[in-house]
C-alpha positions in Angstrom: 88.5 95.5 96.2 91.7 94.7 98.1 94.8 96.6 99.1 98.1 94.9 99.3 100.0 97.1 101.8 103.8 96.9 102.2 105.3 98.8 105.1 109.0 99.4 104.8 111.6 100.9 107.1 114.7 101.8 105.2 118.1 102.9 106.6 118.9 106.5 106.1 122.3 105.7 104.5 120.6 104.1 101.5 117.3 106.0 101.6 117.7 108.3 98.6 118.8 105.5 96.2 116.0 103.2 97.5 113.3 105.9 97.1 114.4 106.6 93.5 114.4 102.9 92.8 110.9 102.5 94.3 109.5 105.4 92.2 111.2 104.6 88.9 111.6 100.8 88.9 109.8 98.8 91.6 106.3 100.5 91.7 106.1 100.6 87.9 107.1 96.9 87.7 104.3 96.1 90.2 101.8 98.0 88.2 103.1 96.4 85.0 102.0 92.9 86.3 98.5 94.0 85.4 97.3 92.8 88.8 97.0 96.3 90.5 95.0 99.3 89.3 97.0 101.9 91.3 99.7 102.4 93.9 99.8 105.0 96.7 103.1 105.6 98.4 103.1 107.5 101.8 105.7 108.3 104.3 104.8 107.4 107.8 105.3 110.5 110.0 106.8 109.0 113.2 110.2 108.7 114.7 111.2 105.1 114.8 113.2 103.9 117.9 115.2 101.7 115.5 115.9 104.6 113.3 115.4 104.8 109.5 112.5 106.2 107.5 109.2 104.3 107.2 106.9 104.2 104.2 103.6 102.5 103.3 103.0 101.5 99.7 99.4 100.5 99.0 98.6 98.6 95.8 94.9 98.3 94.9 93.6 95.2 93.3 90.1 94.0 92.2 89.9 90.7 94.2 91.6 88.3 96.6 92.0 85.9 93.6 94.0 88.5 91.7 96.2 89.1 94.7 96.7 85.3 95.0 97.8 85.3 91.3 100.3 88.0 92.1 101.8 85.9 94.9 102.0 82.8 92.6 103.2 84.5 89.4 105.1 87.7 90.4 106.0 88.1 94.0 109.2 86.1 94.2 110.7 87.8 91.2 109.7 91.3 92.2 110.9 90.8 95.8 114.3 89.5 94.5 114.8 92.8 92.8 115.4 94.5 96.2 118.6 92.5 96.5 120.8 95.7 96.3 119.2 96.9 99.5 119.4 93.6 101.4 120.0 94.1 105.1 119.2 97.8 104.9 115.4 97.5 105.3 112.7 95.7 107.1 109.3 95.1 105.4 106.0 93.6 106.4 103.0 93.0 104.3 99.3 93.1 105.1 96.2 92.5 103.1 93.3 94.9 103.5 89.7 94.4 102.3 88.0 97.7 101.3 84.6 97.8 103.0 83.7 101.4 102.1 85.0 104.7 100.8 83.9 108.3 101.3 84.8 111.6 99.9 84.3 115.1 101.3 81.7 116.1 98.8 79.4 113.3 100.1 79.2 115.0 103.5 78.4 118.6 102.4 75.1 120.1 103.5 72.7 120.8 100.7 
């Protein structure tokens, strides 16, 4: 399993409109590609020196190959849809390989 992580810092002046767009248009469009099984959007709780509000959006996919197919078939078109927010955000992307996962119930004493 892989996570395609996109970290975005958005200017406060456009934040509300952008957040609504992410929730109602962009994330659903990412999932609609069929290449991601889920998305998790989190707000990063820090004060940025550059200002703005920072988020991490993590898209889970089954393999590196599926992620490569996303890059080849969908990435350019989906990134272009952020044009209304151009110049108002900074984004960087990272690929994460899942090596393990634990849940609280696994660590309860019997």
